[in-house]
ROVEXKOL-979268 format. One record per residue (C-alpha): x, y, z. Coordinates in steps of 0.5 Angstrom, whole numbers, always signed. Layout:
# residues N
<r u="X" v="Y" w="Z"/>
...
***
This chain:
# residues 559
<r u="+115" v="+189" w="+264"/>
<r u="+109" v="+184" w="+261"/>
<r u="+105" v="+185" w="+267"/>
<r u="+106" v="+192" w="+267"/>
<r u="+104" v="+193" w="+259"/>
<r u="+98" v="+188" w="+260"/>
<r u="+95" v="+188" w="+267"/>
<r u="+92" v="+195" w="+268"/>
<r u="+88" v="+195" w="+261"/>
<r u="+85" v="+189" w="+263"/>
<r u="+84" v="+191" w="+270"/>
<r u="+80" v="+196" w="+268"/>
<r u="+74" v="+192" w="+266"/>
<r u="+70" v="+191" w="+272"/>
<r u="+62" v="+191" w="+272"/>
<r u="+59" v="+197" w="+276"/>
<r u="+52" v="+194" w="+276"/>
<r u="+48" v="+188" w="+275"/>
<r u="+44" v="+185" w="+281"/>
<r u="+45" v="+178" w="+281"/>
<r u="+51" v="+178" w="+276"/>
<r u="+55" v="+183" w="+280"/>
<r u="+54" v="+178" w="+286"/>
<r u="+56" v="+172" w="+281"/>
<r u="+63" v="+176" w="+279"/>
<r u="+64" v="+178" w="+287"/>
<r u="+64" v="+170" w="+288"/>
<r u="+69" v="+169" w="+282"/>
<r u="+74" v="+174" w="+282"/>
<r u="+77" v="+173" w="+289"/>
<r u="+78" v="+166" w="+287"/>
<r u="+81" v="+168" w="+281"/>
<r u="+85" v="+174" w="+284"/>
<r u="+88" v="+169" w="+289"/>
<r u="+91" v="+165" w="+283"/>
<r u="+93" v="+171" w="+280"/>
<r u="+97" v="+174" w="+286"/>
<r u="+101" v="+167" w="+286"/>
<r u="+102" v="+168" w="+279"/>
<r u="+99" v="+161" w="+278"/>
<r u="+96" v="+163" w="+271"/>
<r u="+95" v="+155" w="+269"/>
<r u="+90" v="+155" w="+276"/>
<r u="+87" v="+161" w="+274"/>
<r u="+86" v="+159" w="+267"/>
<r u="+83" v="+152" w="+269"/>
<r u="+78" v="+155" w="+274"/>
<r u="+76" v="+160" w="+268"/>
<r u="+75" v="+154" w="+264"/>
<r u="+71" v="+150" w="+269"/>
<r u="+66" v="+156" w="+271"/>
<r u="+65" v="+156" w="+263"/>
<r u="+63" v="+149" w="+263"/>
<r u="+58" v="+150" w="+269"/>
<r u="+55" v="+156" w="+265"/>
<r u="+58" v="+161" w="+270"/>
<r u="+62" v="+165" w="+265"/>
<r u="+61" v="+173" w="+265"/>
<r u="+63" v="+178" w="+260"/>
<r u="+70" v="+178" w="+263"/>
<r u="+71" v="+171" w="+263"/>
<r u="+74" v="+171" w="+256"/>
<r u="+78" v="+177" w="+257"/>
<r u="+81" v="+173" w="+263"/>
<r u="+82" v="+167" w="+259"/>
<r u="+86" v="+171" w="+254"/>
<r u="+90" v="+174" w="+260"/>
<r u="+92" v="+168" w="+263"/>
<r u="+94" v="+165" w="+256"/>
<r u="+98" v="+171" w="+255"/>
<r u="+102" v="+170" w="+261"/>
<r u="+103" v="+163" w="+260"/>
<r u="+106" v="+164" w="+254"/>
<r u="+101" v="+161" w="+250"/>
<r u="+100" v="+166" w="+245"/>
<r u="+96" v="+163" w="+240"/>
<r u="+91" v="+161" w="+245"/>
<r u="+91" v="+168" w="+247"/>
<r u="+90" v="+170" w="+240"/>
<r u="+84" v="+165" w="+239"/>
<r u="+80" v="+168" w="+246"/>
<r u="+81" v="+176" w="+243"/>
<r u="+79" v="+174" w="+236"/>
<r u="+73" v="+171" w="+239"/>
<r u="+71" v="+177" w="+243"/>
<r u="+72" v="+181" w="+237"/>
<r u="+66" v="+177" w="+234"/>
<r u="+61" v="+180" w="+239"/>
<r u="+57" v="+186" w="+239"/>
<r u="+59" v="+192" w="+242"/>
<r u="+66" v="+189" w="+244"/>
<r u="+71" v="+194" w="+247"/>
<r u="+76" v="+197" w="+242"/>
<r u="+81" v="+196" w="+247"/>
<r u="+81" v="+189" w="+245"/>
<r u="+84" v="+190" w="+239"/>
<r u="+90" v="+193" w="+243"/>
<r u="+90" v="+186" w="+247"/>
<r u="+90" v="+182" w="+240"/>
<r u="+96" v="+187" w="+238"/>
<r u="+100" v="+185" w="+244"/>
<r u="+99" v="+178" w="+242"/>
<r u="+101" v="+179" w="+235"/>
<r u="+107" v="+182" w="+238"/>
<r u="+110" v="+176" w="+242"/>
<r u="+108" v="+172" w="+236"/>
<r u="+113" v="+176" w="+232"/>
<r u="+107" v="+178" w="+227"/>
<r u="+109" v="+185" w="+227"/>
<r u="+106" v="+188" w="+221"/>
<r u="+99" v="+185" w="+224"/>
<r u="+101" v="+188" w="+231"/>
<r u="+101" v="+195" w="+228"/>
<r u="+95" v="+194" w="+224"/>
<r u="+91" v="+191" w="+230"/>
<r u="+94" v="+197" w="+234"/>
<r u="+91" v="+202" w="+230"/>
<r u="+84" v="+200" w="+230"/>
<r u="+84" v="+201" w="+238"/>
<r u="+82" v="+207" w="+242"/>
<r u="+83" v="+214" w="+239"/>
<r u="+87" v="+218" w="+242"/>
<r u="+92" v="+213" w="+243"/>
<r u="+91" v="+209" w="+250"/>
<r u="+98" v="+209" w="+254"/>
<r u="+98" v="+201" w="+252"/>
<r u="+97" v="+203" w="+245"/>
<r u="+103" v="+208" w="+245"/>
<r u="+108" v="+203" w="+249"/>
<r u="+106" v="+198" w="+244"/>
<r u="+107" v="+202" w="+238"/>
<r u="+114" v="+205" w="+241"/>
<r u="+116" v="+198" w="+241"/>
<r u="+114" v="+196" w="+234"/>
<r u="+118" v="+202" w="+231"/>
<r u="+124" v="+199" w="+234"/>
<r u="+123" v="+193" w="+231"/>
<r u="+122" v="+196" w="+224"/>
<r u="+128" v="+201" w="+225"/>
<r u="+124" v="+207" w="+224"/>
<r u="+127" v="+212" w="+228"/>
<r u="+122" v="+218" w="+226"/>
<r u="+116" v="+214" w="+229"/>
<r u="+120" v="+211" w="+235"/>
<r u="+122" v="+219" w="+237"/>
<r u="+114" v="+221" w="+236"/>
<r u="+112" v="+215" w="+241"/>
<r u="+118" v="+217" w="+245"/>
<r u="+115" v="+224" w="+246"/>
<r u="+108" v="+221" w="+248"/>
<r u="+111" v="+217" w="+254"/>
<r u="+110" v="+220" w="+261"/>
<r u="+113" v="+220" w="+268"/>
<r u="+109" v="+214" w="+270"/>
<r u="+112" v="+207" w="+272"/>
<r u="+109" v="+203" w="+266"/>
<r u="+112" v="+208" w="+261"/>
<r u="+118" v="+209" w="+264"/>
<r u="+119" v="+201" w="+264"/>
<r u="+117" v="+201" w="+257"/>
<r u="+123" v="+206" w="+255"/>
<r u="+128" v="+202" w="+260"/>
<r u="+126" v="+196" w="+256"/>
<r u="+128" v="+200" w="+249"/>
<r u="+134" v="+202" w="+252"/>
<r u="+136" v="+195" w="+254"/>
<r u="+134" v="+192" w="+247"/>
<r u="+139" v="+198" w="+244"/>
<r u="+144" v="+196" w="+248"/>
<r u="+144" v="+202" w="+253"/>
<r u="+145" v="+198" w="+259"/>
<r u="+147" v="+204" w="+264"/>
<r u="+141" v="+208" w="+262"/>
<r u="+136" v="+202" w="+263"/>
<r u="+139" v="+201" w="+270"/>
<r u="+139" v="+209" w="+272"/>
<r u="+131" v="+208" w="+270"/>
<r u="+130" v="+202" w="+274"/>
<r u="+134" v="+204" w="+280"/>
<r u="+130" v="+211" w="+280"/>
<r u="+123" v="+207" w="+280"/>
<r u="+126" v="+202" w="+285"/>
<r u="+127" v="+208" w="+290"/>
<r u="+120" v="+210" w="+289"/>
<r u="+117" v="+203" w="+289"/>
<r u="+121" v="+199" w="+294"/>
<r u="+116" v="+193" w="+293"/>
<r u="+117" v="+193" w="+286"/>
<r u="+122" v="+187" w="+287"/>
<r u="+121" v="+185" w="+279"/>
<r u="+125" v="+191" w="+278"/>
<r u="+131" v="+187" w="+281"/>
<r u="+131" v="+182" w="+275"/>
<r u="+131" v="+187" w="+270"/>
<r u="+137" v="+191" w="+273"/>
<r u="+140" v="+184" w="+274"/>
<r u="+139" v="+183" w="+267"/>
<r u="+143" v="+189" w="+265"/>
<r u="+149" v="+187" w="+269"/>
<r u="+149" v="+180" w="+266"/>
<r u="+149" v="+184" w="+259"/>
<r u="+155" v="+188" w="+262"/>
<r u="+159" v="+182" w="+264"/>
<r u="+158" v="+184" w="+271"/>
<r u="+156" v="+177" w="+273"/>
<r u="+157" v="+177" w="+280"/>
<r u="+154" v="+183" w="+281"/>
<r u="+148" v="+181" w="+277"/>
<r u="+148" v="+175" w="+282"/>
<r u="+148" v="+179" w="+288"/>
<r u="+142" v="+183" w="+285"/>
<r u="+138" v="+177" w="+283"/>
<r u="+139" v="+174" w="+290"/>
<r u="+135" v="+179" w="+293"/>
<r u="+129" v="+178" w="+289"/>
<r u="+129" v="+170" w="+289"/>
<r u="+129" v="+171" w="+297"/>
<r u="+122" v="+173" w="+296"/>
<r u="+120" v="+170" w="+289"/>
<r u="+124" v="+163" w="+289"/>
<r u="+120" v="+160" w="+283"/>
<r u="+121" v="+166" w="+278"/>
<r u="+122" v="+163" w="+271"/>
<r u="+126" v="+169" w="+269"/>
<r u="+130" v="+170" w="+275"/>
<r u="+132" v="+162" w="+276"/>
<r u="+134" v="+162" w="+268"/>
<r u="+138" v="+168" w="+269"/>
<r u="+141" v="+165" w="+275"/>
<r u="+143" v="+159" w="+271"/>
<r u="+146" v="+163" w="+266"/>
<r u="+150" v="+167" w="+271"/>
<r u="+153" v="+161" w="+274"/>
<r u="+155" v="+158" w="+267"/>
<r u="+159" v="+165" w="+266"/>
<r u="+162" v="+165" w="+272"/>
<r u="+163" v="+157" w="+273"/>
<r u="+161" v="+152" w="+268"/>
<r u="+156" v="+149" w="+264"/>
<r u="+155" v="+143" w="+269"/>
<r u="+154" v="+148" w="+275"/>
<r u="+149" v="+152" w="+271"/>
<r u="+145" v="+146" w="+269"/>
<r u="+144" v="+144" w="+277"/>
<r u="+141" v="+151" w="+277"/>
<r u="+136" v="+150" w="+272"/>
<r u="+133" v="+144" w="+275"/>
<r u="+129" v="+148" w="+280"/>
<r u="+126" v="+151" w="+273"/>
<r u="+125" v="+145" w="+270"/>
<r u="+120" v="+143" w="+276"/>
<r u="+116" v="+149" w="+275"/>
<r u="+116" v="+149" w="+267"/>
<r u="+113" v="+142" w="+268"/>
<r u="+106" v="+144" w="+270"/>
<r u="+106" v="+152" w="+268"/>
<r u="+110" v="+157" w="+264"/>
<r u="+110" v="+154" w="+257"/>
<r u="+115" v="+159" w="+254"/>
<r u="+120" v="+156" w="+259"/>
<r u="+120" v="+149" w="+256"/>
<r u="+123" v="+152" w="+250"/>
<r u="+128" v="+156" w="+254"/>
<r u="+130" v="+151" w="+258"/>
<r u="+132" v="+146" w="+252"/>
<r u="+135" v="+152" w="+249"/>
<r u="+140" v="+153" w="+255"/>
<r u="+141" v="+146" w="+256"/>
<r u="+144" v="+146" w="+249"/>
<r u="+149" v="+152" w="+251"/>
<r u="+151" v="+149" w="+258"/>
<r u="+152" v="+142" w="+255"/>
<r u="+157" v="+145" w="+250"/>
<r u="+153" v="+144" w="+244"/>
<r u="+150" v="+137" w="+245"/>
<r u="+144" v="+136" w="+241"/>
<r u="+144" v="+143" w="+238"/>
<r u="+142" v="+140" w="+231"/>
<r u="+136" v="+137" w="+234"/>
<r u="+134" v="+143" w="+239"/>
<r u="+136" v="+149" w="+236"/>
<r u="+133" v="+149" w="+229"/>
<r u="+126" v="+149" w="+231"/>
<r u="+127" v="+155" w="+236"/>
<r u="+131" v="+160" w="+231"/>
<r u="+124" v="+164" w="+230"/>
<r u="+122" v="+163" w="+237"/>
<r u="+128" v="+165" w="+241"/>
<r u="+133" v="+170" w="+238"/>
<r u="+139" v="+167" w="+241"/>
<r u="+138" v="+160" w="+238"/>
<r u="+140" v="+162" w="+231"/>
<r u="+146" v="+165" w="+234"/>
<r u="+148" v="+159" w="+238"/>
<r u="+147" v="+155" w="+232"/>
<r u="+152" v="+159" w="+228"/>
<r u="+157" v="+158" w="+234"/>
<r u="+156" v="+151" w="+234"/>
<r u="+157" v="+150" w="+226"/>
<r u="+164" v="+155" w="+227"/>
<r u="+166" v="+150" w="+233"/>
<r u="+165" v="+144" w="+228"/>
<r u="+169" v="+148" w="+223"/>
<r u="+163" v="+148" w="+218"/>
<r u="+164" v="+155" w="+217"/>
<r u="+160" v="+156" w="+210"/>
<r u="+154" v="+153" w="+214"/>
<r u="+155" v="+158" w="+219"/>
<r u="+155" v="+164" w="+214"/>
<r u="+149" v="+161" w="+210"/>
<r u="+145" v="+162" w="+217"/>
<r u="+147" v="+169" w="+219"/>
<r u="+149" v="+172" w="+212"/>
<r u="+142" v="+175" w="+212"/>
<r u="+141" v="+177" w="+219"/>
<r u="+141" v="+185" w="+220"/>
<r u="+145" v="+186" w="+226"/>
<r u="+142" v="+190" w="+232"/>
<r u="+146" v="+188" w="+238"/>
<r u="+153" v="+187" w="+239"/>
<r u="+153" v="+180" w="+240"/>
<r u="+150" v="+180" w="+233"/>
<r u="+155" v="+184" w="+230"/>
<r u="+161" v="+180" w="+233"/>
<r u="+158" v="+174" w="+231"/>
<r u="+158" v="+177" w="+224"/>
<r u="+165" v="+179" w="+224"/>
<r u="+167" v="+172" w="+227"/>
<r u="+164" v="+168" w="+221"/>
<r u="+166" v="+173" w="+216"/>
<r u="+173" v="+173" w="+218"/>
<r u="+173" v="+165" w="+219"/>
<r u="+170" v="+165" w="+212"/>
<r u="+175" v="+170" w="+209"/>
<r u="+181" v="+166" w="+211"/>
<r u="+178" v="+159" w="+209"/>
<r u="+177" v="+162" w="+202"/>
<r u="+182" v="+167" w="+201"/>
<r u="+177" v="+173" w="+201"/>
<r u="+179" v="+180" w="+202"/>
<r u="+172" v="+182" w="+202"/>
<r u="+170" v="+178" w="+207"/>
<r u="+176" v="+180" w="+212"/>
<r u="+175" v="+187" w="+210"/>
<r u="+167" v="+186" w="+212"/>
<r u="+170" v="+182" w="+219"/>
<r u="+174" v="+188" w="+220"/>
<r u="+169" v="+193" w="+220"/>
<r u="+164" v="+189" w="+224"/>
<r u="+169" v="+189" w="+230"/>
<r u="+171" v="+196" w="+229"/>
<r u="+164" v="+198" w="+230"/>
<r u="+163" v="+194" w="+236"/>
<r u="+170" v="+196" w="+239"/>
<r u="+169" v="+203" w="+238"/>
<r u="+162" v="+204" w="+240"/>
<r u="+161" v="+208" w="+246"/>
<r u="+157" v="+202" w="+250"/>
<r u="+162" v="+197" w="+248"/>
<r u="+169" v="+200" w="+248"/>
<r u="+170" v="+199" w="+255"/>
<r u="+167" v="+192" w="+256"/>
<r u="+172" v="+186" w="+255"/>
<r u="+168" v="+184" w="+248"/>
<r u="+169" v="+191" w="+246"/>
<r u="+176" v="+190" w="+247"/>
<r u="+177" v="+184" w="+244"/>
<r u="+173" v="+186" w="+238"/>
<r u="+178" v="+192" w="+237"/>
<r u="+184" v="+187" w="+238"/>
<r u="+181" v="+183" w="+232"/>
<r u="+180" v="+189" w="+228"/>
<r u="+188" v="+191" w="+229"/>
<r u="+189" v="+183" w="+228"/>
<r u="+186" v="+183" w="+221"/>
<r u="+190" v="+190" w="+219"/>
<r u="+196" v="+187" w="+222"/>
<r u="+197" v="+192" w="+227"/>
<r u="+200" v="+188" w="+232"/>
<r u="+202" v="+193" w="+237"/>
<r u="+195" v="+196" w="+237"/>
<r u="+193" v="+189" w="+238"/>
<r u="+197" v="+188" w="+244"/>
<r u="+195" v="+194" w="+247"/>
<r u="+188" v="+191" w="+247"/>
<r u="+190" v="+184" w="+249"/>
<r u="+194" v="+187" w="+255"/>
<r u="+188" v="+190" w="+258"/>
<r u="+184" v="+184" w="+259"/>
<r u="+190" v="+179" w="+259"/>
<r u="+188" v="+178" w="+267"/>
<r u="+181" v="+175" w="+265"/>
<r u="+184" v="+170" w="+260"/>
<r u="+190" v="+167" w="+264"/>
<r u="+188" v="+159" w="+262"/>
<r u="+184" v="+161" w="+256"/>
<r u="+187" v="+157" w="+250"/>
<r u="+184" v="+162" w="+244"/>
<r u="+186" v="+168" w="+248"/>
<r u="+193" v="+165" w="+249"/>
<r u="+194" v="+163" w="+241"/>
<r u="+192" v="+170" w="+239"/>
<r u="+197" v="+173" w="+244"/>
<r u="+202" v="+169" w="+242"/>
<r u="+201" v="+170" w="+235"/>
<r u="+201" v="+178" w="+236"/>
<r u="+208" v="+177" w="+240"/>
<r u="+211" v="+173" w="+235"/>
<r u="+209" v="+178" w="+229"/>
<r u="+213" v="+183" w="+233"/>
<r u="+219" v="+179" w="+234"/>
<r u="+218" v="+178" w="+242"/>
<r u="+219" v="+170" w="+240"/>
<r u="+221" v="+168" w="+248"/>
<r u="+214" v="+171" w="+250"/>
<r u="+211" v="+168" w="+244"/>
<r u="+214" v="+161" w="+246"/>
<r u="+211" v="+161" w="+253"/>
<r u="+204" v="+163" w="+251"/>
<r u="+204" v="+158" w="+245"/>
<r u="+206" v="+152" w="+250"/>
<r u="+201" v="+154" w="+255"/>
<r u="+195" v="+152" w="+250"/>
<r u="+192" v="+145" w="+252"/>
<r u="+187" v="+145" w="+246"/>
<r u="+189" v="+139" w="+242"/>
<r u="+185" v="+142" w="+236"/>
<r u="+189" v="+148" w="+236"/>
<r u="+196" v="+144" w="+237"/>
<r u="+195" v="+140" w="+231"/>
<r u="+193" v="+147" w="+227"/>
<r u="+198" v="+149" w="+222"/>
<r u="+198" v="+156" w="+224"/>
<r u="+200" v="+154" w="+231"/>
<r u="+205" v="+149" w="+229"/>
<r u="+209" v="+154" w="+224"/>
<r u="+209" v="+160" w="+229"/>
<r u="+211" v="+155" w="+234"/>
<r u="+217" v="+152" w="+230"/>
<r u="+219" v="+159" w="+228"/>
<r u="+219" v="+161" w="+235"/>
<r u="+224" v="+155" w="+237"/>
<r u="+228" v="+157" w="+231"/>
<r u="+229" v="+164" w="+233"/>
<r u="+230" v="+162" w="+240"/>
<r u="+236" v="+158" w="+238"/>
<r u="+232" v="+151" w="+239"/>
<r u="+232" v="+149" w="+232"/>
<r u="+232" v="+141" w="+234"/>
<r u="+225" v="+142" w="+237"/>
<r u="+222" v="+145" w="+231"/>
<r u="+225" v="+139" w="+227"/>
<r u="+221" v="+135" w="+232"/>
<r u="+215" v="+138" w="+230"/>
<r u="+216" v="+137" w="+223"/>
<r u="+217" v="+129" w="+224"/>
<r u="+211" v="+128" w="+228"/>
<r u="+207" v="+131" w="+222"/>
<r u="+204" v="+126" w="+217"/>
<r u="+206" v="+127" w="+210"/>
<r u="+201" v="+133" w="+207"/>
<r u="+201" v="+140" w="+204"/>
<r u="+202" v="+142" w="+211"/>
<r u="+208" v="+138" w="+213"/>
<r u="+211" v="+141" w="+206"/>
<r u="+210" v="+148" w="+208"/>
<r u="+213" v="+147" w="+215"/>
<r u="+219" v="+145" w="+212"/>
<r u="+219" v="+151" w="+208"/>
<r u="+219" v="+155" w="+215"/>
<r u="+224" v="+151" w="+218"/>
<r u="+229" v="+151" w="+212"/>
<r u="+229" v="+158" w="+211"/>
<r u="+228" v="+161" w="+218"/>
<r u="+234" v="+156" w="+220"/>
<r u="+238" v="+159" w="+215"/>
<r u="+237" v="+166" w="+217"/>
<r u="+238" v="+164" w="+224"/>
<r u="+245" v="+161" w="+222"/>
<r u="+242" v="+154" w="+225"/>
<r u="+245" v="+151" w="+218"/>
<r u="+245" v="+143" w="+220"/>
<r u="+237" v="+143" w="+221"/>
<r u="+237" v="+148" w="+215"/>
<r u="+240" v="+143" w="+211"/>
<r u="+236" v="+137" w="+213"/>
<r u="+230" v="+141" w="+211"/>
<r u="+232" v="+143" w="+205"/>
<r u="+235" v="+136" w="+203"/>
<r u="+228" v="+133" w="+205"/>
<r u="+225" v="+139" w="+200"/>
<r u="+229" v="+137" w="+195"/>
<r u="+227" v="+129" w="+195"/>
<r u="+220" v="+131" w="+195"/>
<r u="+221" v="+136" w="+189"/>
<r u="+228" v="+134" w="+185"/>
<r u="+227" v="+139" w="+180"/>
<r u="+226" v="+145" w="+184"/>
<r u="+232" v="+150" w="+187"/>
<r u="+232" v="+147" w="+193"/>
<r u="+239" v="+145" w="+192"/>
<r u="+241" v="+152" w="+192"/>
<r u="+239" v="+152" w="+199"/>
<r u="+242" v="+146" w="+201"/>
<r u="+248" v="+147" w="+198"/>
<r u="+249" v="+154" w="+202"/>
<r u="+246" v="+150" w="+209"/>
<r u="+252" v="+145" w="+208"/>
<r u="+257" v="+150" w="+207"/>
<r u="+254" v="+154" w="+213"/>
<r u="+255" v="+147" w="+217"/>
<r u="+262" v="+146" w="+215"/>
<r u="+264" v="+154" w="+217"/>
<r u="+261" v="+152" w="+224"/>
<r u="+265" v="+146" w="+225"/>
<r u="+271" v="+150" w="+223"/>
<r u="+269" v="+155" w="+228"/>
<r u="+268" v="+150" w="+233"/>
<r u="+261" v="+152" w="+234"/>
<r u="+258" v="+145" w="+231"/>
<r u="+260" v="+138" w="+232"/>
<r u="+265" v="+135" w="+227"/>
<r u="+261" v="+129" w="+227"/>
<r u="+255" v="+132" w="+224"/>
<r u="+260" v="+132" w="+218"/>
<r u="+258" v="+125" w="+216"/>
<r u="+251" v="+127" w="+215"/>
<r u="+252" v="+133" w="+211"/>
<r u="+256" v="+129" w="+206"/>
<r u="+251" v="+124" w="+206"/>
<r u="+246" v="+129" w="+204"/>
<r u="+250" v="+132" w="+199"/>
<r u="+251" v="+125" w="+196"/>
<r u="+243" v="+125" w="+195"/>
<r u="+244" v="+131" w="+190"/>
<r u="+245" v="+130" w="+183"/>
<r u="+248" v="+136" w="+182"/>
<r u="+256" v="+136" w="+179"/>
<r u="+257" v="+142" w="+185"/>
<r u="+256" v="+137" w="+190"/>
<r u="+262" v="+132" w="+188"/>
<r u="+266" v="+138" w="+188"/>
<r u="+264" v="+140" w="+195"/>
<r u="+264" v="+133" w="+198"/>
<r u="+271" v="+132" w="+195"/>
<r u="+273" v="+138" w="+199"/>
<r u="+270" v="+136" w="+206"/>
<r u="+273" v="+129" w="+205"/>
<r u="+280" v="+132" w="+204"/>
<r u="+279" v="+136" w="+211"/>
<r u="+276" v="+130" w="+214"/>
<r u="+282" v="+126" w="+213"/>
<r u="+287" v="+131" w="+215"/>
<r u="+283" v="+132" w="+221"/>
<r u="+282" v="+125" w="+223"/>
<r u="+274" v="+125" w="+222"/>
<r u="+271" v="+119" w="+220"/>
<r u="+266" v="+120" w="+215"/>
<r u="+264" v="+112" w="+214"/>
***
């Protein structure tokens, strides 16, 4: 797309007369064209600099130097060349548009708009396309539609329209344009890369790889294509395999394509699970759009939710990924600090993505709707969406964790227990939410001993105290009085002035009733008596007297 926007305008600059000067140009341009056809912009730039050093420059030299610098990603160098051209008398007005393109790629959108307005009048096709993209950057829908109306049914304009569709996440519309252009121009192989990019965004990574392979057969050293292939590999397999794919790109970027070096450094951080994130990503935040988002993800994985929020709170979301990440960060912060406002904001972001026409049938879109209903505690709806994508996440710990919680919340404790036990992540398995839900599932499935063992493995903390509450109350509710009594006894020791004695008394009597009904071992009576003796309540003495009398009559040893 960059070539389509710039090359026609630059290509229009060719001398039509000039004697010896024309001969000189004819001697240089075939060599230059050879470099350009090979996309060796560094070689072309070196040639131009050499010609300048021996005094063989012409009116086109600075224009071509700016062009080559632009395609190398050295936008500052290109800016210097075009600014230098503006100082010359009778400099063509189109140079303002070339300078505006450079400003655009430097992220200087206001400067780009100002420079573009100084170009030719009426608007040239390149001017219109640039202003079309600037209107998108400024979120100016009125201007966007105005410049849209000026687009014609020519390749460059249609490519520009497709790119706007792409940036607005309208990937099927972009694919339609690219495929139509491919039918008309089968030798426009670069369109394969654009189609592959769209399929990547739609999460069709295998389809993206197939389309990309056709292009790489002809252009095996393409920076964008090799990077996309590595990203597809990362999604389909793992970071190690993706890094192997990136090796070819590393070799290319060592001598050309300056912008690829930053891209590689960024992607290596992602492929390596965040390794080196704090060293690599901060300087790239204003260079690569995804750098900020990936740094936010890094902070989330480090449980530094506040830092993640500080980094993303001022972002005005445009893409689904930005909406999703804002939802995740607000949900995490809301849960951390108990903020209903943050949780409501998160729910709204998730609903916007999941309910959008472009995302509703995608896996991330369905995950968003599940998250929205999760925050609304509408777990039946949560399971509708999670069940629809369940086959894609069989071994995914985060998915299984959420799925198990939803099942447990609806009382499907047997299934919930199975999914909780499938989780391998030690971080999740040590989380209190996981432990409390698994304990509840054990108790509801008549496995109170396993719940008690979870508590015994925990150290002394506020979480272990909370888990005792869960075990005590749920065991009592389910008639598993022995472990209810043990839990209430432990709670009473930690807080003697509370009402835990009432719970323990009821649980101990419940154990005795189960013994009388032959549903509990008589040997447990000894431990029940010991727990009652630990209480200072006068009621305990009365209950112990009754238990001792029964034990004596039934020849049960209590000492």
